C-alpha positions as a Markdown table, in Angstrom:
| # | Residue | x | y | z |
|---|---|---|---|---|
| 1 | Met | -2.7 | -7.6 | 15.6 |
| 2 | Ala | -6.5 | -9.1 | 15.1 |
| 3 | Glu | -7.4 | -5.7 | 13.6 |
| 4 | Leu | -4.8 | -5.9 | 11.0 |
| 5 | Ser | -6.0 | -9.3 | 9.9 |
| 6 | Glu | -9.6 | -7.9 | 9.7 |
| 7 | Val | -8.2 | -5.0 | 7.5 |
| 8 | Asp | -6.4 | -7.6 | 5.3 |
| 9 | Ala | -9.4 | -9.7 | 5.0 |
| 10 | Trp | -11.5 | -6.6 | 3.9 |
| 11 | Leu | -8.9 | -5.5 | 1.3 |
| 12 | Ser | -8.5 | -9.0 | 0.0 |
| 13 | Ala | -12.3 | -9.2 | -0.8 |
| 14 | Leu | -12.3 | -5.8 | -2.3 |
| 15 | Val | -9.4 | -6.7 | -4.8 |
| 16 | Glu | -10.8 | -10.1 | -5.6 |
| 17 | Asn | -14.1 | -8.4 | -6.6 |
| 18 | Leu | -12.2 | -5.8 | -8.9 |
| 19 | Gln | -12.2 | -6.4 | -12.7 |
| 20 | Pro | -8.6 | -7.3 | -13.8 |
| 21 | Ala | -7.8 | -4.1 | -15.1 |
| 22 | Ala | -9.2 | -2.1 | -12.3 |
| 23 | Arg | -7.0 | -4.4 | -9.8 |
| 24 | Lys | -3.9 | -3.7 | -12.1 |
| 25 | Lys | -4.6 | 0.0 | -11.9 |
| 26 | Met | -5.2 | 0.1 | -8.3 |
| 27 | Leu | -2.1 | -2.0 | -7.5 |
| 28 | Arg | -0.1 | 0.2 | -9.7 |
| 29 | Glu | -1.1 | 3.4 | -8.1 |
| 30 | Leu | -0.6 | 1.9 | -4.7 |
| 31 | Ala | 3.0 | 0.8 | -5.7 |
| 32 | Gln | 3.7 | 4.3 | -6.9 |
| 33 | Glu | 2.5 | 6.0 | -3.7 |
| 34 | Val | 4.5 | 3.7 | -1.6 |
| 35 | Arg | 7.6 | 4.4 | -3.8 |
| 36 | Arg | 7.1 | 8.1 | -3.4 |
| 37 | Asn | 6.9 | 7.7 | 0.2 |
| 38 | Gln | 10.0 | 5.7 | 0.5 |
| 39 | Gln | 11.9 | 8.3 | -1.8 |
| 40 | Ala | 10.8 | 10.9 | 0.6 |
| 41 | Asn | 12.0 | 9.1 | 3.7 |
| 42 | Ile | 15.3 | 8.4 | 2.2 |
| 43 | Arg | 15.6 | 12.0 | 0.9 |
| 44 | Leu | 15.0 | 13.0 | 4.6 |
| 45 | Gln | 17.2 | 10.4 | 5.8 |
| 46 | Arg | 14.3 | 8.7 | 7.9 |
| 47 | Asp | 13.6 | 5.3 | 8.7 |
| 48 | Pro | 11.3 | 3.1 | 6.6 |
| 49 | Asp | 8.4 | 3.5 | 8.9 |
| 50 | Gly | 9.0 | 7.5 | 9.0 |
| 51 | Gln | 10.5 | 7.9 | 12.1 |
| 52 | Gly | 13.2 | 10.5 | 12.4 |
């Protein structure tokens, strides 16, 4: 779990250093990718984590 908090801290610092327009674009693309993955899981009747 410590590794996850390190990644979270790194990503938080990265996002904070972005200009507002770049931050908005990055978060929008991330949200779209999460949505595509979830739609694929639903279509294939998989759990949210992608397991059968």
